[in-house]
PDB file of the backbone (N, CA, C, O) and the ligand in Angstrom, with CONECT records:
HET     ZN  A 101       1
ATOM      1  N   MET A   1      85.170  79.685  44.126  1.00  0.00           N
ATOM      2  CA  MET A   1      85.669  81.049  44.331  1.00  0.00           C
ATOM      3  C   MET A   1      85.321  81.564  45.731  1.00  0.00           C
ATOM      4  O   MET A   1      86.170  82.157  46.397  1.00  0.00           O
ATOM      5  N   THR A   2      84.101  81.346  46.174  1.00  0.00           N
ATOM      6  CA  THR A   2      83.684  81.818  47.502  1.00  0.00           C
ATOM      7  C   THR A   2      84.504  81.141  48.604  1.00  0.00           C
ATOM      8  O   THR A   2      84.784  81.735  49.645  1.00  0.00           O
ATOM      9  N   ARG A   3      84.880  79.884  48.349  1.00  0.00           N
ATOM     10  CA  ARG A   3      85.697  79.154  49.315  1.00  0.00           C
ATOM     11  C   ARG A   3      87.045  79.842  49.505  1.00  0.00           C
ATOM     12  O   ARG A   3      87.547  79.971  50.622  1.00  0.00           O
ATOM     13  N   LEU A   4      87.607  80.273  48.402  1.00  0.00           N
ATOM     14  CA  LEU A   4      88.915  80.943  48.436  1.00  0.00           C
ATOM     15  C   LEU A   4      88.831  82.244  49.230  1.00  0.00           C
ATOM     16  O   LEU A   4      89.714  82.564  50.026  1.00  0.00           O
ATOM     17  N   ILE A   5      87.738  82.991  48.992  1.00  0.00           N
ATOM     18  CA  ILE A   5      87.544  84.258  49.705  1.00  0.00           C
ATOM     19  C   ILE A   5      87.419  83.989  51.212  1.00  0.00           C
ATOM     20  O   ILE A   5      88.013  84.681  52.039  1.00  0.00           O
ATOM     21  N   LEU A   6      86.637  82.973  51.533  1.00  0.00           N
ATOM     22  CA  LEU A   6      86.448  82.608  52.946  1.00  0.00           C
ATOM     23  C   LEU A   6      87.779  82.228  53.584  1.00  0.00           C
ATOM     24  O   LEU A   6      88.076  82.595  54.721  1.00  0.00           O
ATOM     25  N   PHE A   7      88.557  81.492  52.828  1.00  0.00           N
ATOM     26  CA  PHE A   7      89.871  81.052  53.312  1.00  0.00           C
ATOM     27  C   PHE A   7      90.781  82.245  53.588  1.00  0.00           C
ATOM     28  O   PHE A   7      91.487  82.293  54.595  1.00  0.00           O
ATOM     29  N   VAL A   8      90.745  83.190  52.683  1.00  0.00           N
ATOM     30  CA  VAL A   8      91.579  84.397  52.834  1.00  0.00           C
ATOM     31  C   VAL A   8      91.126  85.200  54.053  1.00  0.00           C
ATOM     32  O   VAL A   8      91.943  85.690  54.832  1.00  0.00           O
ATOM     33  N   ILE A   9      89.813  85.321  54.199  1.00  0.00           N
ATOM     34  CA  ILE A   9      89.267  86.056  55.353  1.00  0.00           C
ATOM     35  C   ILE A   9      89.692  85.372  56.661  1.00  0.00           C
ATOM     36  O   ILE A   9      90.078  86.027  57.629  1.00  0.00           O
ATOM     37  N   LEU A  10      89.609  84.062  56.659  1.00  0.00           N
ATOM     38  CA  LEU A  10      89.985  83.284  57.838  1.00  0.00           C
ATOM     39  C   LEU A  10      91.459  83.494  58.184  1.00  0.00           C
ATOM     40  O   LEU A  10      91.834  83.656  59.345  1.00  0.00           O
ATOM     41  N   LEU A  11      92.269  83.486  57.141  1.00  0.00           N
ATOM     42  CA  LEU A  11      93.713  83.701  57.327  1.00  0.00           C
ATOM     43  C   LEU A  11      93.978  85.093  57.906  1.00  0.00           C
ATOM     44  O   LEU A  11      94.795  85.273  58.810  1.00  0.00           O
ATOM     45  N   LEU A  12      93.263  86.060  57.354  1.00  0.00           N
ATOM     46  CA  LEU A  12      93.409  87.438  57.821  1.00  0.00           C
ATOM     47  C   LEU A  12      93.028  87.555  59.300  1.00  0.00           C
ATOM     48  O   LEU A  12      93.710  88.197  60.099  1.00  0.00           O
ATOM     49  N   LEU A  13      91.911  86.908  59.623  1.00  0.00           N
ATOM     50  CA  LEU A  13      91.436  86.923  61.013  1.00  0.00           C
ATOM     51  C   LEU A  13      92.484  86.318  61.941  1.00  0.00           C
ATOM     52  O   LEU A  13      92.788  86.851  63.009  1.00  0.00           O
ATOM     53  N   LEU A  14      93.023  85.186  61.497  1.00  0.00           N
ATOM     54  CA  LEU A  14      94.026  84.479  62.282  1.00  0.00           C
ATOM     55  C   LEU A  14      95.260  85.363  62.482  1.00  0.00           C
ATOM     56  O   LEU A  14      95.847  85.414  63.563  1.00  0.00           O
ATOM     57  N   TYR A  15      95.628  86.053  61.411  1.00  0.00           N
ATOM     58  CA  TYR A  15      96.796  86.935  61.451  1.00  0.00           C
ATOM     59  C   TYR A  15      96.573  88.078  62.456  1.00  0.00           C
ATOM     60  O   TYR A  15      97.443  88.407  63.262  1.00  0.00           O
ATOM     61  N   VAL A  16      95.382  88.661  62.373  1.00  0.00           N
ATOM     62  CA  VAL A  16      95.050  89.776  63.270  1.00  0.00           C
ATOM     63  C   VAL A  16      95.049  89.297  64.725  1.00  0.00           C
ATOM     64  O   VAL A  16      95.561  89.972  65.618  1.00  0.00           O
ATOM     65  N   MET A  17      94.462  88.118  64.940  1.00  0.00           N
ATOM     66  CA  MET A  17      94.395  87.569  66.296  1.00  0.00           C
ATOM     67  C   MET A  17      95.784  87.304  66.852  1.00  0.00           C
ATOM     68  O   MET A  17      96.085  87.637  67.998  1.00  0.00           O
ATOM     69  N   LEU A  18      96.631  86.695  66.014  1.00  0.00           N
ATOM     70  CA  LEU A  18      98.003  86.392  66.423  1.00  0.00           C
ATOM     71  C   LEU A  18      98.775  87.669  66.720  1.00  0.00           C
ATOM     72  O   LEU A  18      99.496  87.771  67.713  1.00  0.00           O
ATOM     73  N   HIS A  19      98.603  88.629  65.837  1.00  0.00           N
ATOM     74  CA  HIS A  19      99.290  89.911  65.984  1.00  0.00           C
ATOM     75  C   HIS A  19      98.893  90.578  67.306  1.00  0.00           C
ATOM     76  O   HIS A  19      99.733  91.113  68.029  1.00  0.00           O
ATOM     77  N   TYR A  20      97.616  90.529  67.592  1.00  0.00           N
ATOM     78  CA  TYR A  20      97.068  91.120  68.808  1.00  0.00           C
ATOM     79  C   TYR A  20      97.629  90.409  70.039  1.00  0.00           C
ATOM     80  O   TYR A  20      97.997  91.032  71.035  1.00  0.00           O
ATOM     81  N   PHE A  21      97.679  89.088  69.930  1.00  0.00           N
ATOM     82  CA  PHE A  21      98.125  88.256  71.049  1.00  0.00           C
ATOM     83  C   PHE A  21      99.610  88.505  71.346  1.00  0.00           C
ATOM     84  O   PHE A  21     100.010  88.677  72.497  1.00  0.00           O
ATOM     85  N   ILE A  22     100.411  88.519  70.277  1.00  0.00           N
ATOM     86  CA  ILE A  22     101.861  88.719  70.434  1.00  0.00           C
ATOM     87  C   ILE A  22     102.139  90.125  70.964  1.00  0.00           C
ATOM     88  O   ILE A  22     103.019  90.313  71.803  1.00  0.00           O
ATOM     89  N   LYS A  23     101.402  91.089  70.483  1.00  0.00           N
ATOM     90  CA  LYS A  23     101.559  92.475  70.936  1.00  0.00           C
ATOM     91  C   LYS A  23     101.262  92.605  72.431  1.00  0.00           C
ATOM     92  O   LYS A  23     101.894  93.379  73.151  1.00  0.00           O
ATOM     93  N   ASP A  24     100.279  91.821  72.868  1.00  0.00           N
ATOM     94  CA  ASP A  24      99.779  91.939  74.239  1.00  0.00           C
ATOM     95  C   ASP A  24     100.775  91.417  75.274  1.00  0.00           C
ATOM     96  O   ASP A  24     100.822  91.934  76.390  1.00  0.00           O
ATOM     97  N   ILE A  25     101.558  90.423  74.932  1.00  0.00           N
ATOM     98  CA  ILE A  25     102.422  89.751  75.907  1.00  0.00           C
ATOM     99  C   ILE A  25     103.513  90.672  76.488  1.00  0.00           C
ATOM    100  O   ILE A  25     103.600  90.807  77.708  1.00  0.00           O
ATOM    101  N   PRO A  26     104.334  91.300  75.657  1.00  0.00           N
ATOM    102  CA  PRO A  26     105.397  92.139  76.252  1.00  0.00           C
ATOM    103  C   PRO A  26     104.885  93.305  77.076  1.00  0.00           C
ATOM    104  O   PRO A  26     105.551  93.718  78.025  1.00  0.00           O
ATOM    105  N   ILE A  27     103.745  93.839  76.750  1.00  0.00           N
ATOM    106  CA  ILE A  27     103.165  94.955  77.510  1.00  0.00           C
ATOM    107  C   ILE A  27     102.827  94.480  78.923  1.00  0.00           C
ATOM    108  O   ILE A  27     103.120  95.164  79.904  1.00  0.00           O
ATOM    109  N   ARG A  28     102.210  93.307  79.016  1.00  0.00           N
ATOM    110  CA  ARG A  28     101.842  92.766  80.322  1.00  0.00           C
ATOM    111  C   ARG A  28     103.085  92.525  81.176  1.00  0.00           C
ATOM    112  O   ARG A  28     103.105  92.842  82.366  1.00  0.00           O
ATOM    113  N   LYS A  29     104.128  91.956  80.548  1.00  0.00           N
ATOM    114  CA  LYS A  29     105.366  91.664  81.273  1.00  0.00           C
ATOM    115  C   LYS A  29     105.991  92.953  81.796  1.00  0.00           C
ATOM    116  O   LYS A  29     106.414  93.030  82.949  1.00  0.00           O
ATOM    117  N   LYS A  30     106.042  93.954  80.936  1.00  0.00           N
ATOM    118  CA  LYS A  30     106.625  95.239  81.278  1.00  0.00           C
ATOM    119  C   LYS A  30     105.902  95.852  82.489  1.00  0.00           C
ATOM    120  O   LYS A  30     106.531  96.339  83.428  1.00  0.00           O
ATOM    121  N   LYS A  31     104.577  95.812  82.436  1.00  0.00           N
ATOM    122  CA  LYS A  31     103.761  96.393  83.497  1.00  0.00           C
ATOM    123  C   LYS A  31     104.064  95.743  84.842  1.00  0.00           C
ATOM    124  O   LYS A  31     104.296  96.430  85.837  1.00  0.00           O
ATOM    125  N   SER A  32     104.058  94.409  84.861  1.00  0.00           N
ATOM    126  CA  SER A  32     104.237  93.701  86.119  1.00  0.00           C
ATOM    127  C   SER A  32     105.636  93.947  86.679  1.00  0.00           C
ATOM    128  O   SER A  32     105.811  94.007  87.896  1.00  0.00           O
ATOM    129  N   ASN A  33     106.626  94.089  85.813  1.00  0.00           N
ATOM    130  CA  ASN A  33     107.993  94.337  86.264  1.00  0.00           C
ATOM    131  C   ASN A  33     108.129  95.686  86.948  1.00  0.00           C
ATOM    132  O   ASN A  33     108.686  95.796  88.040  1.00  0.00           O
ATOM    133  N   THR A  34     107.605  96.716  86.281  1.00  0.00           N
ATOM    134  CA  THR A  34     107.761  98.057  86.831  1.00  0.00           C
ATOM    135  C   THR A  34     106.961  98.212  88.121  1.00  0.00           C
ATOM    136  O   THR A  34     107.385  98.912  89.041  1.00  0.00           O
ATOM    137  N   GLU A  35     105.816  97.565  88.183  1.00  0.00           N
ATOM    138  CA  GLU A  35     104.968  97.704  89.367  1.00  0.00           C
ATOM    139  C   GLU A  35     105.592  97.035  90.580  1.00  0.00           C
ATOM    140  O   GLU A  35     105.513  97.561  91.690  1.00  0.00           O
ATOM    141  N   SER A  36     106.217  95.867  90.375  1.00  0.00           N
ATOM    142  CA  SER A  36     106.694  95.100  91.519  1.00  0.00           C
ATOM    143  C   SER A  36     108.101  95.489  91.946  1.00  0.00           C
ATOM    144  O   SER A  36     108.440  95.357  93.122  1.00  0.00           O
ATOM    145  N   GLU A  37     108.941  95.969  91.010  1.00  0.00           N
ATOM    146  CA  GLU A  37     110.345  96.189  91.384  1.00  0.00           C
ATOM    147  C   GLU A  37     110.766  97.655  91.476  1.00  0.00           C
ATOM    148  O   GLU A  37     111.091  98.142  92.560  1.00  0.00           O
ATOM    149  N   SER A  38     110.761  98.354  90.354  1.00  0.00           N
ATOM    150  CA  SER A  38     111.468  99.634  90.316  1.00  0.00           C
ATOM    151  C   SER A  38     110.691 100.794  90.933  1.00  0.00           C
ATOM    152  O   SER A  38     111.285 101.666  91.568  1.00  0.00           O
ATOM    153  N   GLU A  39     109.365 100.815  90.752  1.00  0.00           N
ATOM    154  CA  GLU A  39     108.603 101.991  91.149  1.00  0.00           C
ATOM    155  C   GLU A  39     108.286 102.032  92.645  1.00  0.00           C
ATOM    156  O   GLU A  39     108.006 103.098  93.193  1.00  0.00           O
ATOM    157  N   GLU A  40     108.330 100.886  93.295  1.00  0.00           N
ATOM    158  CA  GLU A  40     107.932 100.834  94.694  1.00  0.00           C
ATOM    159  C   GLU A  40     109.009 101.444  95.586  1.00  0.00           C
ATOM    160  O   GLU A  40     110.194 101.142  95.437  1.00  0.00           O
ATOM    161  N   LEU A  41     108.592 102.298  96.508  1.00  0.00           N
ATOM    162  CA  LEU A  41     109.537 102.953  97.411  1.00  0.00           C
ATOM    163  C   LEU A  41     109.587 102.214  98.746  1.00  0.00           C
ATOM    164  O   LEU A  41     108.570 101.753  99.266  1.00  0.00           O
ATOM    165  N   VAL A  42     110.788 102.118  99.275  1.00  0.00           N
ATOM    166  CA  VAL A  42     110.985 101.490 100.586  1.00  0.00           C
ATOM    167  C   VAL A  42     111.788 102.441 101.467  1.00  0.00           C
ATOM    168  O   VAL A  42     112.529 103.288 100.969  1.00  0.00           O
ATOM    169  N   GLN A  43     111.632 102.290 102.776  1.00  0.00           N
ATOM    170  CA  GLN A  43     112.321 103.204 103.695  1.00  0.00           C
ATOM    171  C   GLN A  43     113.562 102.556 104.290  1.00  0.00           C
ATOM    172  O   GLN A  43     113.535 101.413 104.747  1.00  0.00           O
ATOM    173  N   ASP A  44     114.630 103.303 104.273  1.00  0.00           N
ATOM    174  CA  ASP A  44     115.871 102.883 104.921  1.00  0.00           C
ATOM    175  C   ASP A  44     115.658 102.996 106.431  1.00  0.00           C
ATOM    176  O   ASP A  44     115.398 104.097 106.917  1.00  0.00           O
ATOM    177  N   PRO A  45     115.757 101.900 107.194  1.00  0.00           N
ATOM    178  CA  PRO A  45     115.475 101.970 108.629  1.00  0.00           C
ATOM    179  C   PRO A  45     116.554 102.722 109.411  1.00  0.00           C
ATOM    180  O   PRO A  45     116.338 103.094 110.565  1.00  0.00           O
ATOM    181  N   HIS A  46     117.706 102.945 108.793  1.00  0.00           N
ATOM    182  CA  HIS A  46     118.794 103.634 109.496  1.00  0.00           C
ATOM    183  C   HIS A  46     118.662 105.159 109.371  1.00  0.00           C
ATOM    184  O   HIS A  46     118.627 105.859 110.382  1.00  0.00           O
ATOM    185  N   CYS A  47     118.589 105.674 108.140  1.00  0.00           N
ATOM    186  CA  CYS A  47     118.547 107.129 107.957  1.00  0.00           C
ATOM    187  C   CYS A  47     117.152 107.624 107.568  1.00  0.00           C
ATOM    188  O   CYS A  47     116.967 108.818 107.331  1.00  0.00           O
ATOM    189  N   GLN A  48     116.179 106.728 107.500  1.00  0.00           N
ATOM    190  CA  GLN A  48     114.767 107.059 107.221  1.00  0.00           C
ATOM    191  C   GLN A  48     114.552 107.628 105.820  1.00  0.00           C
ATOM    192  O   GLN A  48     113.528 108.266 105.574  1.00  0.00           O
ATOM    193  N   THR A  49     115.488 107.414 104.898  1.00  0.00           N
ATOM    194  CA  THR A  49     115.351 107.914 103.536  1.00  0.00           C
ATOM    195  C   THR A  49     114.537 106.920 102.705  1.00  0.00           C
ATOM    196  O   THR A  49     114.633 105.708 102.896  1.00  0.00           O
ATOM    197  N   TYR A  50     113.728 107.458 101.774  1.00  0.00           N
ATOM    198  CA  TYR A  50     112.977 106.590 100.870  1.00  0.00           C
ATOM    199  C   TYR A  50     113.781 106.356  99.598  1.00  0.00           C
ATOM    200  O   TYR A  50     114.254 107.303  98.970  1.00  0.00           O
ATOM    201  N   ILE A  51     113.933 105.081  99.221  1.00  0.00           N
ATOM    202  CA  ILE A  51     114.638 104.741  97.990  1.00  0.00           C
ATOM    203  C   ILE A  51     113.787 103.751  97.193  1.00  0.00           C
ATOM    204  O   ILE A  51     112.923 103.071  97.746  1.00  0.00           O
ATOM    205  N   SER A  52     114.048 103.683  95.881  1.00  0.00           N
ATOM    206  CA  SER A  52     113.326 102.718  95.054  1.00  0.00           C
ATOM    207  C   SER A  52     113.912 101.330  95.301  1.00  0.00           C
ATOM    208  O   SER A  52     115.113 101.174  95.519  1.00  0.00           O
ATOM    209  N   LYS A  53     113.029 100.317  95.262  1.00  0.00           N
ATOM    210  CA  LYS A  53     113.438  98.949  95.585  1.00  0.00           C
ATOM    211  C   LYS A  53     114.595  98.473  94.719  1.00  0.00           C
ATOM    212  O   LYS A  53     115.478  97.750  95.181  1.00  0.00           O
ATOM    213  N   ARG A  54     114.577  98.898  93.426  1.00  0.00           N
ATOM    214  CA  ARG A  54     115.571  98.397  92.477  1.00  0.00           C
ATOM    215  C   ARG A  54     116.978  98.897  92.836  1.00  0.00           C
ATOM    216  O   ARG A  54     117.954  98.160  92.697  1.00  0.00           O
ATOM    217  N   SER A  55     117.076 100.147  93.295  1.00  0.00           N
ATOM    218  CA  SER A  55     118.404 100.706  93.565  1.00  0.00           C
ATOM    219  C   SER A  55     118.837 100.474  95.009  1.00  0.00           C
ATOM    220  O   SER A  55     119.970 100.790  95.371  1.00  0.00           O
ATOM    221  N   ALA A  56     117.952  99.927  95.835  1.00  0.00           N
ATOM    222  CA  ALA A  56     118.261  99.745  97.250  1.00  0.00           C
ATOM    223  C   ALA A  56     119.230  98.587  97.472  1.00  0.00           C
ATOM    224  O   ALA A  56     119.302  97.651  96.676  1.00  0.00           O
ATOM    225  N   VAL A  57     119.979  98.677  98.585  1.00  0.00           N
ATOM    226  CA  VAL A  57     120.846  97.583  99.011  1.00  0.00           C
ATOM    227  C   VAL A  57     119.988  96.654  99.871  1.00  0.00           C
ATOM    228  O   VAL A  57     119.426  97.071 100.883  1.00  0.00           O
ATOM    229  N   LYS A  58     119.894  95.382  99.449  1.00  0.00           N
ATOM    230  CA  LYS A  58     119.008  94.446 100.150  1.00  0.00           C
ATOM    231  C   LYS A  58     119.803  93.556 101.095  1.00  0.00           C
ATOM    232  O   LYS A  58     120.902  93.096 100.786  1.00  0.00           O
ATOM    233  N   LYS A  59     119.199  93.333 102.266  1.00  0.00           N
ATOM    234  CA  LYS A  59     119.860  92.468 103.248  1.00  0.00           C
ATOM    235  C   LYS A  59     118.781  91.783 104.087  1.00  0.00           C
ATOM    236  O   LYS A  59     117.825  92.425 104.523  1.00  0.00           O
ATOM    237  N   ILE A  60     118.938  90.490 104.307  1.00  0.00           N
ATOM    238  CA  ILE A  60     117.986  89.766 105.154  1.00  0.00           C
ATOM    239  C   ILE A  60     118.506  89.788 106.587  1.00  0.00           C
ATOM    240  O   ILE A  60     119.559  89.227 106.890  1.00  0.00           O
ATOM    241  N   ILE A  61     117.743  90.450 107.468  1.00  0.00           N
ATOM    242  CA  ILE A  61     118.120  90.560 108.878  1.00  0.00           C
ATOM    243  C   ILE A  61     117.037  89.911 109.714  1.00  0.00           C
ATOM    244  O   ILE A  61     115.870  90.299 109.652  1.00  0.00           O
ATOM    245  N   SER A  62     117.424  88.937 110.484  1.00  0.00           N
ATOM    246  CA  SER A  62     116.528  88.100 111.302  1.00  0.00           C
ATOM    247  C   SER A  62     115.288  87.671 110.508  1.00  0.00           C
ATOM    248  O   SER A  62     114.155  87.828 110.963  1.00  0.00           O
ATOM    249  N   GLY A  63     115.530  87.131 109.322  1.00  0.00           N
ATOM    250  CA  GLY A  63     114.474  86.556 108.491  1.00  0.00           C
ATOM    251  C   GLY A  63     113.641  87.557 107.724  1.00  0.00           C
ATOM    252  O   GLY A  63     112.708  87.166 107.023  1.00  0.00           O
ATOM    253  N   ARG A  64     113.953  88.858 107.837  1.00  0.00           N
ATOM    254  CA  ARG A  64     113.179  89.895 107.177  1.00  0.00           C
ATOM    255  C   ARG A  64     114.056  90.616 106.165  1.00  0.00           C
ATOM    256  O   ARG A  64     115.209  90.942 106.449  1.00  0.00           O
ATOM    257  N   LEU A  65     113.493  90.866 104.963  1.00  0.00           N
ATOM    258  CA  LEU A  65     114.250  91.573 103.931  1.00  0.00           C
ATOM    259  C   LEU A  65     114.201  93.075 104.218  1.00  0.00           C
ATOM    260  O   LEU A  65     113.126  93.674 104.248  1.00  0.00           O
ATOM    261  N   VAL A  66     115.365  93.669 104.426  1.00  0.00           N
ATOM    262  CA  VAL A  66     115.453  95.092 104.767  1.00  0.00           C
ATOM    263  C   VAL A  66     116.188  95.818 103.646  1.00  0.00           C
ATOM    264  O   VAL A  66     117.158  95.299 103.092  1.00  0.00           O
ATOM    265  N   TYR A  67     115.716  97.034 103.311  1.00  0.00           N
ATOM    266  CA  TYR A  67     116.315  97.814 102.223  1.00  0.00           C
ATOM    267  C   TYR A  67     117.063  99.023 102.785  1.00  0.00           C
ATOM    268  O   TYR A  67     116.592  99.705 103.695  1.00  0.00           O
ATOM    269  N   PHE A  68     118.253  99.266 102.207  1.00  0.00           N
ATOM    270  CA  PHE A  68     119.064 100.404 102.634  1.00  0.00           C
ATOM    271  C   PHE A  68     119.445 101.256 101.432  1.00  0.00           C
ATOM    272  O   PHE A  68     119.459 100.775 100.299  1.00  0.00           O
ATOM    273  N   CYS A  69     119.761 102.554 101.693  1.00  0.00           N
ATOM    274  CA  CYS A  69     120.145 103.442 100.602  1.00  0.00           C
ATOM    275  C   CYS A  69     121.573 103.165 100.161  1.00  0.00           C
ATOM    276  O   CYS A  69     121.894 103.374  98.991  1.00  0.00           O
ATOM    277  N   ASN A  70     122.440 102.704 101.053  1.00  0.00           N
ATOM    278  CA  ASN A  70     123.799 102.322 100.658  1.00  0.00           C
ATOM    279  C   ASN A  70     124.395 101.328 101.661  1.00  0.00           C
ATOM    280  O   ASN A  70     123.794 101.019 102.690  1.00  0.00           O
ATOM    281  N   GLN A  71     125.605 100.834 101.329  1.00  0.00           N
ATOM    282  CA  GLN A  71     126.269  99.819 102.159  1.00  0.00           C
ATOM    283  C   GLN A  71     126.573 100.355 103.567  1.00  0.00           C
ATOM    284  O   GLN A  71     126.485  99.629 104.557  1.00  0.00           O
ATOM    285  N   GLU A  72     126.936 101.651 103.626  1.00  0.00           N
ATOM    286  CA  GLU A  72     127.299 102.271 104.902  1.00  0.00           C
ATOM    287  C   GLU A  72     126.124 102.190 105.888  1.00  0.00           C
ATOM    288  O   GLU A  72     126.297 101.819 107.050  1.00  0.00           O
ATOM    289  N   CYS A  73     124.921 102.547 105.398  1.00  0.00           N
ATOM    290  CA  CYS A  73     123.723 102.501 106.235  1.00  0.00           C
ATOM    291  C   CYS A  73     123.453 101.075 106.698  1.00  0.00           C
ATOM    292  O   CYS A  73     123.058 100.852 107.843  1.00  0.00           O
ATOM    293  N   MET A  74     123.666 100.116 105.809  1.00  0.00           N
ATOM    294  CA  MET A  74     123.435  98.718 106.142  1.00  0.00           C
ATOM    295  C   MET A  74     124.356  98.297 107.292  1.00  0.00           C
ATOM    296  O   MET A  74     123.915  97.665 108.252  1.00  0.00           O
ATOM    297  N   LYS A  75     125.643  98.656 107.180  1.00  0.00           N
ATOM    298  CA  LYS A  75     126.619  98.282 108.222  1.00  0.00           C
ATOM    299  C   LYS A  75     126.252  98.934 109.552  1.00  0.00           C
ATOM    300  O   LYS A  75     126.268  98.280 110.595  1.00  0.00           O
ATOM    301  N   ASN A  76     125.918 100.241 109.511  1.00  0.00           N
ATOM    302  CA  ASN A  76     125.560 100.960 110.730  1.00  0.00           C
ATOM    303  C   ASN A  76     124.332 100.354 111.388  1.00  0.00           C
ATOM    304  O   ASN A  76     124.271 100.210 112.609  1.00  0.00           O
ATOM    305  N   TYR A  77     123.340  99.995 110.549  1.00  0.00           N
ATOM    306  CA  TYR A  77     122.100  99.426 111.087  1.00  0.00           C
ATOM    307  C   TYR A  77     122.373  98.082 111.756  1.00  0.00           C
ATOM    308  O   TYR A  77     121.844  97.799 112.831  1.00  0.00           O
ATOM    309  N   ILE A  78     123.197  97.262 111.118  1.00  0.00           N
ATOM    310  CA  ILE A  78     123.527  95.949 111.675  1.00  0.00           C
ATOM    311  C   ILE A  78     124.274  96.117 112.995  1.00  0.00           C
ATOM    312  O   ILE A  78     124.024  95.384 113.952  1.00  0.00           O
ATOM    313  N   ASN A  79     125.191  97.082 113.043  1.00  0.00           N
ATOM    314  CA  ASN A  79     125.927  97.366 114.275  1.00  0.00           C
ATOM    315  C   ASN A  79     124.970  97.790 115.393  1.00  0.00           C
ATOM    316  O   ASN A  79     125.099  97.357 116.538  1.00  0.00           O
ATOM    317  N   GLU A  80     124.006  98.649 115.034  1.00  0.00           N
ATOM    318  CA  GLU A  80     123.011  99.106 116.009  1.00  0.00           C
ATOM    319  C   GLU A  80     122.237  97.932 116.591  1.00  0.00           C
ATOM    320  O   GLU A  80     122.035  97.831 117.801  1.00  0.00           O
ATOM    321  N   ILE A  81     121.811  97.049 115.695  1.00  0.00           N
ATOM    322  CA  ILE A  81     121.043  95.874 116.130  1.00  0.00           C
ATOM    323  C   ILE A  81     121.888  95.016 117.057  1.00  0.00           C
ATOM    324  O   ILE A  81     121.405  94.529 118.079  1.00  0.00           O
ATOM    325  N   LYS A  82     123.151  94.835 116.697  1.00  0.00           N
ATOM    326  CA  LYS A  82     124.056  94.017 117.520  1.00  0.00           C
ATOM    327  C   LYS A  82     124.190  94.619 118.918  1.00  0.00           C
ATOM    328  O   LYS A  82     124.161  93.907 119.921  1.00  0.00           O
ATOM    329  N   LYS A  83     124.337  95.953 118.963  1.00  0.00           N
ATOM    330  CA  LYS A  83     124.447  96.650 120.248  1.00  0.00           C
ATOM    331  C   LYS A  83     123.193  96.428 121.087  1.00  0.00           C
ATOM    332  O   LYS A  83     123.267  96.132 122.280  1.00  0.00           O
ATOM    333  N   LYS A  84     122.032  96.579 120.433  1.00  0.00           N
ATOM    334  CA  LYS A  84     120.753  96.397 121.130  1.00  0.00           C
ATOM    335  C   LYS A  84     120.647  94.991 121.691  1.00  0.00           C
ATOM    336  O   LYS A  84     120.229  94.793 122.832  1.00  0.00           O
ATOM    337  N   VAL A  85     121.033  94.008 120.868  1.00  0.00           N
ATOM    338  CA  VAL A  85     120.956  92.611 121.301  1.00  0.00           C
ATOM    339  C   VAL A  85     121.884  92.378 122.481  1.00  0.00           C
ATOM    340  O   VAL A  85     121.525  91.694 123.440  1.00  0.00           O
ATOM    341  N   ASP A  86     123.089  92.954 122.403  1.00  0.00           N
ATOM    342  CA  ASP A  86     124.056  92.816 123.501  1.00  0.00           C
ATOM    343  C   ASP A  86     123.508  93.422 124.782  1.00  0.00           C
ATOM    344  O   ASP A  86     123.619  92.829 125.855  1.00  0.00           O
ATOM    345  N   LYS A  87     122.908  94.621 124.667  1.00  0.00           N
ATOM    346  CA  LYS A  87     122.316  95.286 125.828  1.00  0.00           C
ATOM    347  C   LYS A  87     121.218  94.428 126.443  1.00  0.00           C
ATOM    348  O   LYS A  87     121.148  94.257 127.660  1.00  0.00           O
ATOM    349  N   ALA A  88     120.359  93.890 125.570  1.00  0.00           N
ATOM    350  CA  ALA A  88     119.248  93.064 126.037  1.00  0.00           C
ATOM    351  C   ALA A  88     119.768  91.851 126.790  1.00  0.00           C
ATOM    352  O   ALA A  88     119.224  91.459 127.822  1.00  0.00           O
ATOM    353  N   LYS A  89     120.827  91.267 126.257  1.00  0.00           N
ATOM    354  CA  LYS A  89     121.427  90.096 126.896  1.00  0.00           C
ATOM    355  C   LYS A  89     121.982  90.481 128.268  1.00  0.00           C
ATOM    356  O   LYS A  89     121.815  89.756 129.249  1.00  0.00           O
ATOM    357  N   LEU A  90     122.651  91.648 128.312  1.00  0.00           N
ATOM    358  CA  LEU A  90     123.269  92.132 129.541  1.00  0.00           C
ATOM    359  C   LEU A  90     122.202  92.388 130.603  1.00  0.00           C
ATOM    360  O   LEU A  90     122.362  92.003 131.761  1.00  0.00           O
ATOM    361  N   ILE A  91     121.103  93.047 130.195  1.00  0.00           N
ATOM    362  CA  ILE A  91     120.015  93.342 131.136  1.00  0.00           C
ATOM    363  C   ILE A  91     119.435  92.036 131.685  1.00  0.00           C
ATOM    364  O   ILE A  91     119.181  91.898 132.882  1.00  0.00           O
ATOM    365  N   ARG A  92     119.235  91.089 130.776  1.00  0.00           N
ATOM    366  CA  ARG A  92     118.688  89.804 131.190  1.00  0.00           C
ATOM    367  C   ARG A  92     119.619  89.126 132.190  1.00  0.00           C
ATOM    368  O   ARG A  92     119.190  88.508 133.164  1.00  0.00           O
ATOM    369  N   TYR A  93     120.918  89.271 131.903  1.00  0.00           N
ATOM    370  CA  TYR A  93     121.952  88.621 132.741  1.00  0.00           C
ATOM    371  C   TYR A  93     121.975  89.272 134.120  1.00  0.00           C
ATOM    372  O   TYR A  93     122.068  88.590 135.141  1.00  0.00           O
ATOM    373  N   VAL A  94     121.889  90.616 134.135  1.00  0.00           N
ATOM    374  CA  VAL A  94     121.965  91.357 135.399  1.00  0.00           C
ATOM    375  C   VAL A  94     120.722  91.079 136.244  1.00  0.00           C
ATOM    376  O   VAL A  94     120.813  90.791 137.438  1.00  0.00           O
ATOM    377  N   SER A  95     119.531  91.174 135.580  1.00  0.00           N
ATOM    378  CA  SER A  95     118.292  91.006 136.337  1.00  0.00           C
ATOM    379  C   SER A  95     117.996  89.533 136.657  1.00  0.00           C
ATOM    380  O   SER A  95     117.118  89.218 137.460  1.00  0.00           O
ATOM    381  N   GLY A  96     118.740  88.661 136.018  1.00  0.00           N
ATOM    382  CA  GLY A  96     118.606  87.235 136.318  1.00  0.00           C
ATOM    383  C   GLY A  96     117.548  86.593 135.535  1.00  0.00           C
ATOM    384  O   GLY A  96     117.316  85.392 135.678  1.00  0.00           O
TER     385      GLY A  96
HETATM  386 ZN    ZN A 101     120.493 105.308 104.481  1.00  0.00          ZN2+
END
């Protein structure tokens, strides 16, 4: 009889442990997701507006990931960079 009681207690313990373990996993996943993606704010280099990483328009420019508030800002920023690069090339060309 005591063996049966011990067995039941062991089963209960195992159940509680499993329940605790399974409960713990989705919470951890949820936390890491919100911390790394949606809640973090990034600055749009074109209009200086802060937007959340998840809703931002992402673009890799010269090996760096840059975030924009919308497609228009991204295009304008790329155009600006192109102009700057062209100017730099021109100055280099003129000054020799
Ligand atoms: Zn913008």
